[in-house]
Phi, psi and omega in degrees: 000133177286151181300320179298321178292320180296315179297316179303318179292316181295328181295347176290338177278120185303315182295316177298317182301314180298316180294320180298315179296318180297318179294324177297321178293320178297317180296317180299320178295317180296319180293318178297317178297317178302312181296319179295318179298316178296318182295329181268357177078017179275144172275170176298323179295318178301312182296317179299319179295317180292326182284343184271048175242154182269106183293340178294339176292340185255000182283146172254123181268000000 
């Protein structure tokens, strides 16, 4: 059985389908972040450092 056929069969299961779609969305987000990071010239370390800030410090209540 080809992988595409197996996935097509598994997608008939509602729970599997939801999980499959959710993982696809996570992957799309990760790929978009990777491309944006590369386009801006940031390293993974640069991005990690920038992401490690507490946004609550910047909120206006």
